[in-house]
N, C-alpha and C positions, 0 to 999 in steps of 0.2 A: 539573172532573173530569180526573183525570190519566190519560193513555193510556200504558201501558208494555208491552214486549215480552218474552216468554219465548224465549229463543234455543235452549234445550236443556232436558232434564229431569234432575233429580237434586238433591243437596244443594247448598245455597247459592242456590237459586231460590225465589221466592215466587210468589204470586198473588192469586178469580175473580168471579163474577157474569155480566154479559154479556161474551161473548168472541167472537173471530173466530179461525178456524183459517187459518193461511197456510202457504205452502211453508217459511217460515223458522221457524215455531213457533206459539205461541199468544199472542194479544194480548188482555189483560184490560182492560176499560174501567172500572176502579175503582182508587182510590188505595190505596197500602199502608197509609196512616193509617186509612182507613176499615175495611179488613180487621183491622187490629190493634185497632181500637176495638171491633169486634164480638167478638173473642176476649176482650178485657178485660171486656166486659159478661158474657159466660159465666163467667169466672173470678170476678167479684163475685157473680154469682148462686150459684155453687157454694159460695162462703164463707158467704154469708148464710143459705143453706137446707141446710146439711150434715145436720141432723137428718132432714129430709124425705128427702133423697137416700139416706141410710143405710137408711131403711125401705122405700122405694118404688122399685122398678125402673121402674114406669111413669112416675114423675115424672122419673127420670134420662133415659129416653127422649124424653119430650116437651119437657123443659126445657133439656137439655144436649146430647144426642146428635143429635137431628133438626136444631136450629139449626146445629150444627157442620157437619153434612153439607151444609147449604144454603150455608154460606160457600164450600164447594168445589164448588159447581155442581150438587149433587144436588137434584132436585125431590122433596121427601119426600111431596108430596101426589099424585104421579104414580106409580101402581104399575108403570107401564112402566119407570120408573127405579129406584124403591125399593119393594120388595115386602115388606111386614111378614109375619112368620111364614111364611117360605117353606117349603113341605112337602118333605121328603126322606124316603128310606126309613129313615133313622137318627134323625130328629128334626126339630125346626124352629128353625133360627137366627132370631134376632129380625128381622134385615133381610137381603135380598138386594139388592146393588147390581147393576143389570142394564145391559148394553150396548144398542146400538141394535138388535141382532138379538134381543133379549129374553132372551138367555142370562145367567145370573149370572156376574159378573166377581169379586165378592167377597161373602163372608158376614160379617155383623156380629153379634157376641154381646154382649149388654149385661147388666150385673149391678148391684145396688145399690152406692152409693158406699162404697169402703173394703173390699168383699168380695173375697177372692181365689178364683179358680177355675182349674182346670187346663184349658188350651186344647185338650188332646189330642182330646176328643170332637168339638169344633168342627172341628179340622183333619181329622179323619176324615170329617166331613160334606163337607168341601171336596174331599178326595181322591176320594171316591166319586162326587161329581158333576163332577169335573174342574174345580173352581173354583180359580183361581190364588191367591187371597189370603183371609186371615182377619184380621178386625179385632176385637180384644178391648178393651172399654172399660167403665169405671164412670162415664163422663161427664167425669172428670177425668184420669185415667191412660188413655193410648191406646197400644195395641201393634198393629203390623202384622206378619203372618207370611206368608212365602212358602211356600205349602204344597207346591210342587213342588220345593223345594230339596232336594238330596240330603244331608240332614243329619238328626240326631235332632231331635225336636220342640222341645226347649229352644234349639236353635241355628237355628231357622227364622225368628226374629224379625229383622226387617230395619229397622224404624223404631219409635220410641217417643217420647212427649211427655207432658207433664203441664201442664194449663192453669193450675195454681196455682203450681208451682215454676219453670216456664219463663217467660221474658218473652213477651209477645204476638208479638213479631218472631220470636222462636226457635220458638215454637209454629208459626207460619206456614211457617218455613223447613223444619221437620221434617215437617209434615203435608201438604206440597205432594204427596207420594207418592199421596194418596188423591183428589186433584182428579180429576173425572170423566173428562176426556179423557185425562189422563195414565195413570190405572190401565187404561183401555180399550186404549190403545196398548201398554202393557206386556203386558197379557193376550194380545193377538194375537201378540206376539213370543215368549211363553213357553209356550203350550199344547204339551204333550208329545204331539203327534198321532202321533208315530212308535212310541209305546208301546202294547203290547198289554195287556189285562187277562188275569189268570190263567185265567179261565173260557173265554176265547176261544182261548187258546193250545193248540196240538196238537203232538205230537212230530213229526209230519211237517212242520209249519211252522217250528218252532223246535228248534234243537239246542244243547247246551252248547258253549262257555261263554255264560252269559247272567246277569243279575242280577234278582233279585226284590225289589220295594219294598213294604213293608207299609203299612197305612193310617196308622200313626204316624211313617212316614218311615224306619223302620229298613231297611237295604239289605244283602242277603246275595248274595254271589257264588256262582254255581252252576257247578262244573266237571264234575260228573257227575250223572246223573239222580237217583240216590238222595239226593243232597244237597238236592233240592227238597223231599222229604218230611221229611228231618231238619231242614231250616231252618224249615219251617212248624211242626214240633213244638217246635223250640227257642223260636220266637217266641211260641207259645201258652203255653209254661212261663214265659217271662220276663215276660209280660203278665198272669200270674196266672189265665189262663183254664184251663189244663190242670194238675191237681193229682192227687196220689195217690188222693184220694177219688173222682176221675172216671174212674178206670182200673179194669179194662182198657178200651181203646177197640177195639171189634170192627170187622171189615171190614163193609161194608154188605150183603154178600150171604151171610155166614156167621156163625153164632153161635159157631163153634168156632175160628175164626182171629182173631188180634188184630193190630191195627196197632201199638199201643203198650201196654206192660205194665210192671209194677214188676220183673218178671223176664223173661228171654228165652225164655218158654214160652207155648204156646197153650192153649187150654182142654182139649184132649186130653191135655196133658202133653208133647207133642212140642216139640222146641226150635225156636226161630226158625232159619230157614235162613240169613239174612243179617242178624244183629242189628247195630244201631249203638246205642252208648249215647249218650244225650242227657241231660245233667244226671244225675238219679238213676234215669232210666227207660230202657227199651230199645224200639227201633223196628225193626220187621220191614221190611226193604227188598227182600225177594225178590219183586219185581214187574217186569213189563215197564215200559218208558217210559211207555206209555199207562196202565198200572196205577198207577205212581207218581203220575202227574198226577191221576188219578181219586181215589186215597186222600188226596192232599193237599187237594184241594177238599172231599172229604167230611169230613175232619177239621176244616177251617175251619168248615164249615156247622154241624157238631155243637156248636161252641163259639160260635156266633152271629156268624160273620164271613163276610161274602160274598165269594167268590172274585173278584167283579167289582170289589172294592176294592183288589186287589193288582195291581201293574203289573209286566210283564216288560220288560226293557231288553236289547236285543240287543247282541252284540259286547262284553260287559263282562268 
């Protein structure tokens, strides 16, 4: 058995199974040839049983995904480390990879082999639960997303590999990022503890300028209070939630006053006092800072988005 030492983390480093944590890094008590052999076995299995894996997500999970996670030190039989069907308010990722404190470090979404899925929904799960990474896979193609990255969803991908088109050694090099001790250490260093969620923000606590980060990673700079409300409305429009058919959007306490309408008028026929045009619609922004915050949270809830899934970043 060959013993070898990992001096740092990142590209160009391989590895797991039994391991020791030292001040200089991680020592894995396994040969690289053995790890490469295990990857090759999975690749051969994927080739031989493509028809099965195209039809059955359960087969992909049991025969490809879980064995690959075990290569990198995740005990898939221990729910303290790997929790299947982890419950969230938004849905259930196939797996939650958990740290020593029991908190999820990464969510894993599995699909049948060859099927394409939009990762946005899973990234939303992660953002709402403050989980730093999302791993998408069909058992053959693997993609890792940094959910806290200040980028659009399509640019959050930080790693990808394919067990059929990449060599076993290349798969090991690229997939080192999901080794249990590596991803846990990265998670500890990347948690955005300094960020408030929108529901916890108050005008007394926060004053512009600041930035608001939406569940899909879109980020808006806020220079004035009314921009908080217009940014929320713009995002709801861009994501297809707010449409002409859903208007007018009334204020929560009055049937006669509107927050958003197709024209800058309230139900009484009176004009909006401070209208702002967003796309083809008009937003009433004649509210106090507290009122702007309340209307923004209300608009999000109306369209099924929890204000606790948006982050406020200070000093932006």
